[in-house]
C-alpha positions as CSV (number, residue, x, y, z in Angstrom):
1,M,-24.1,7.4,2.8
2,R,-23.3,3.7,1.9
3,N,-20.5,4.8,-0.4
4,L,-19.0,7.0,2.4
5,L,-19.2,4.0,4.8
6,A,-17.3,1.9,2.3
7,N,-14.2,4.1,3.0
8,R,-12.8,3.3,6.4
9,W,-11.5,6.8,7.1
10,A,-14.8,8.4,6.1
11,R,-16.4,5.8,8.3
12,F,-14.1,6.8,11.2
13,V,-15.1,10.5,10.8
14,I,-18.8,9.7,10.6
15,I,-18.8,7.5,13.7
16,Q,-16.9,10.1,15.7
17,L,-19.3,12.8,14.6
18,I,-22.3,10.7,15.6
19,T,-20.6,10.0,19.0
20,Y,-19.9,13.7,19.5
21,L,-23.5,14.7,18.6
22,C,-24.8,12.1,21.1
23,L,-22.6,13.6,23.8
24,L,-23.9,17.1,23.1
25,V,-27.6,15.9,23.2
26,L,-27.0,14.1,26.5
27,L,-25.3,17.1,28.0
28,A,-28.1,19.4,26.8
29,A,-30.5,17.0,28.6
30,H,-28.5,17.8,31.8
31,L,-27.1,14.3,32.2
32,P,-23.9,14.3,34.4
33,S,-20.8,14.7,32.2
34,L,-19.2,11.3,33.0
35,L,-22.5,9.5,32.4
36,A,-23.1,11.3,29.1
37,L,-19.6,10.5,28.0
38,G,-20.1,6.8,28.9
39,F,-23.3,6.6,26.9
40,A,-21.7,8.3,23.9
41,L,-18.8,5.9,24.0
42,V,-21.1,2.9,24.1
43,V,-22.7,4.3,20.9
44,A,-19.2,4.6,19.3
45,Y,-18.3,1.1,20.4
46,F,-21.4,-0.6,18.9
47,L,-21.1,1.4,15.7
48,A,-17.5,0.3,15.4
49,C,-18.6,-3.4,16.0
50,R,-21.2,-2.9,13.2
51,Y,-19.0,-1.3,10.6
52,Y,-15.5,-2.8,11.2
53,A,-14.4,-6.4,11.1
54,E,-11.1,-5.7,12.8
55,P,-11.4,-5.6,16.7
56,W,-8.8,-2.9,17.2
57,W,-11.1,-0.3,15.6
58,R,-13.5,-0.7,18.5
59,W,-10.7,0.3,20.9
60,I,-9.7,3.3,18.7
61,H,-13.3,4.6,18.7
62,L,-13.7,3.9,22.4
63,L,-10.6,5.9,23.4
64,F,-10.6,8.7,20.8
65,L,-13.0,11.1,22.4
66,P,-11.7,10.6,26.0
67,L,-8.1,11.3,24.8
68,I,-9.3,14.5,23.3
69,F,-10.9,15.6,26.6
70,I,-7.8,14.6,28.5
71,A,-5.6,16.6,26.1
72,Q,-7.8,19.7,26.7
73,L,-7.7,19.3,30.4
74,L,-3.9,19.1,30.3
75,E,-3.8,22.5,28.4
76,L,-0.8,21.4,26.4
77,P,1.0,24.1,24.4
78,A,0.2,24.2,20.7
79,Y,3.7,23.0,19.6
80,M,3.1,19.7,21.4
81,Y,0.3,18.8,18.9
82,L,2.6,19.7,16.0
83,L,5.4,17.6,17.5
84,A,3.0,14.7,18.0
85,L,1.9,15.0,14.4
86,A,5.5,15.1,13.2
87,V,6.4,12.0,15.2
88,S,3.3,10.1,14.0
89,W,4.1,11.0,10.4
90,F,7.8,10.0,10.9
91,L,6.8,6.6,12.3
92,F,3.6,5.8,10.3
93,G,3.4,8.2,7.4
94,M,4.4,5.4,4.9
95,A,1.1,3.6,5.8
96,A,-0.9,6.4,4.0
97,R,0.8,5.5,0.8
98,T,1.2,1.7,1.1
99,R,-2.2,1.1,2.9
100,V,-0.3,-1.1,5.4
101,P,-0.2,0.1,9.0
102,V,2.3,-1.2,11.5
103,F,1.3,-4.7,12.9
104,L,3.8,-6.6,15.1
105,S,3.4,-10.3,15.1
106,E,2.3,-11.8,18.5
107,Q,4.0,-14.6,20.4
108,A,1.3,-17.1,19.3
109,V,2.2,-16.8,15.6
110,L,5.9,-16.9,16.3
111,Q,5.6,-20.2,18.0
112,T,3.3,-21.5,15.3
113,L,5.7,-20.5,12.5
114,A,8.6,-22.2,14.4
115,Q,6.7,-25.4,14.4
116,E,5.3,-25.3,10.9
117,L,8.3,-24.4,8.8
118,A,10.1,-27.3,7.1
119,P,13.7,-28.0,7.9
120,N,16.4,-26.0,6.0
121,S,13.7,-23.9,4.1
122,R,14.0,-20.4,2.8
123,F,11.7,-18.0,4.7
124,L,10.8,-14.4,3.6
125,D,8.9,-11.9,5.7
126,I,7.4,-9.1,3.6
127,G,6.6,-5.9,5.4
128,A,8.6,-7.3,8.3
129,G,8.3,-4.3,10.6
130,N,11.2,-4.3,13.2
131,G,12.2,-7.8,12.3
132,R,10.5,-9.5,15.3
133,V,9.5,-12.6,13.4
134,L,13.0,-13.1,11.9
135,A,14.7,-12.5,15.3
136,F,12.6,-15.2,16.9
137,L,13.1,-17.7,14.1
138,A,16.9,-17.0,14.0
139,K,17.0,-18.0,17.6
140,E,14.6,-21.0,17.6
141,R,15.3,-22.4,14.1
142,P,19.0,-22.1,13.2
143,D,18.4,-24.4,10.2
144,L,16.4,-21.8,8.3
145,Q,17.6,-19.3,5.7
146,L,15.9,-16.0,6.7
147,F,15.1,-12.9,4.6
148,G,13.1,-9.8,5.4
149,T,12.1,-6.5,3.8
150,E,10.6,-3.4,5.3
151,I,9.9,-0.1,3.5
152,A,9.4,2.2,6.5
153,W,12.9,3.3,7.3
154,P,12.6,3.8,11.1
155,L,11.4,0.2,11.5
156,W,14.0,-1.0,9.0
157,L,16.7,0.8,11.0
158,I,15.6,-1.0,14.2
159,G,15.9,-4.3,12.4
160,K,19.2,-3.4,10.9
161,L,20.6,-2.6,14.3
162,T,19.2,-5.6,16.1
163,L,18.9,-8.6,13.8
164,P,21.7,-11.2,13.6
165,S,24.0,-11.0,10.6
166,R,22.8,-14.2,9.1
167,V,19.4,-12.6,8.4
168,K,19.3,-10.9,5.0
169,W,17.6,-7.6,5.7
170,W,16.5,-5.2,2.9
171,R,14.7,-1.8,2.7
172,R,12.6,-2.5,-0.4
173,D,9.0,-2.7,-1.5
174,Y,8.1,-6.4,-1.5
175,R,6.5,-5.9,-4.9
176,Q,10.1,-5.4,-6.3
177,L,11.1,-8.9,-5.1
178,D,11.0,-12.2,-7.0
179,L,9.1,-14.6,-4.7
180,S,10.2,-17.6,-6.6
181,D,13.4,-17.8,-4.5
182,Y,11.5,-18.7,-1.3
183,D,9.8,-21.8,0.2
184,Y,7.7,-19.7,2.5
185,V,6.5,-16.1,2.2
186,Y,5.0,-14.6,5.4
187,A,2.8,-11.5,5.3
188,Y,1.2,-9.5,8.2
189,L,0.1,-6.5,6.1
190,S,-3.6,-5.5,5.7
191,P,-6.8,-6.6,4.0
192,A,-6.3,-3.7,1.5
193,V,-3.3,-5.4,-0.2
194,M,-3.8,-9.1,0.3
195,D,-5.4,-9.6,-3.1
196,D,-2.3,-8.1,-4.7
197,V,0.0,-10.3,-2.6
198,W,-1.9,-13.4,-3.6
199,Q,-1.7,-12.6,-7.3
200,Q,2.1,-11.9,-7.0
201,A,2.6,-15.2,-5.1
202,Q,0.5,-17.2,-7.6
203,A,2.5,-15.7,-10.5
204,Q,6.0,-16.1,-9.0
205,M,6.2,-18.8,-6.3
206,Q,7.2,-22.3,-7.1
207,P,4.9,-25.3,-6.9
208,G,4.9,-26.7,-3.3
209,S,5.9,-23.4,-1.7
210,C,3.6,-21.7,0.8
211,L,2.2,-18.2,1.2
212,L,1.4,-17.5,4.9
213,S,-0.7,-14.7,6.2
214,N,-1.4,-13.6,9.7
215,S,-5.2,-13.2,9.9
216,F,-5.8,-11.4,6.5
217,S,-7.3,-13.4,3.7
218,T,-7.9,-12.9,-0.1
219,A,-11.0,-13.0,-2.1
220,H,-9.3,-15.0,-4.8
221,A,-8.6,-18.4,-3.0
222,E,-9.5,-20.2,0.2
223,P,-6.5,-21.1,2.3
224,S,-5.2,-24.7,2.2
225,R,-5.1,-24.7,6.0
226,T,-6.1,-22.4,8.8
227,I,-4.4,-22.6,12.2
228,P,-6.2,-20.7,15.0
229,L,-3.7,-18.5,17.0
230,N,-6.0,-17.9,20.0
231,D,-4.6,-14.4,20.4
232,W,-6.3,-11.2,21.5
233,K,-7.6,-10.5,18.0
234,D,-8.9,-14.0,17.5
235,G,-6.5,-14.3,14.6
236,S,-5.4,-17.3,12.5
237,L,-2.4,-18.3,10.4
238,L,-3.7,-18.8,6.9
239,I,-1.6,-21.1,4.6
240,W,-1.9,-21.3,0.9
241,Q,0.1,-24.1,-0.7
242,L,0.9,-23.1,-4.3
């Protein structure tokens, strides 16, 4: 059981099964449906708090079962579920291979980056999503040289169509890049890859340059500085000076 809980997807299935079983037991005890669902969701929420560090998993577990019931009540045709699966895979399927879901940087970290970056520096955003960070810095910090890479092509295309021409924008795996060319490398990826990112940065980045991470740390080194972002996820900008 402990090995299963170590895998976050197995953990998700187990918590949802426990939630559903709680719901069935409460309904069998003739509790009103809404009250039974409420108790079951409380169980899901507290299990998610216990077994996930990331706060967004709590909301996923809290909303998953109600959304299933809503879908059943709507009596949607079967092809709608197939269409939803196709759209989800189109937008997020790359995450299954890269272990990096889509995270969009919040306004708090954008403001912090604009204040922290040294004048005329070279800034690279790896896994840059739709290019939101680069678009903001291009507007607020015209002195910076800006670079970004994103492997998921729907997001890359959005960046390609919206980013100013002075931003160098690639569709590449960041592992194929040489990080020695940049003063700052910014990552908002996932805990699953941060150890690899740190090792690449340590091997390639120049002395005095900085690796920046939105909220996700590495087991290999403590950050040189941590700046609280005071955002909805209680995140921080972690800074490692090489």
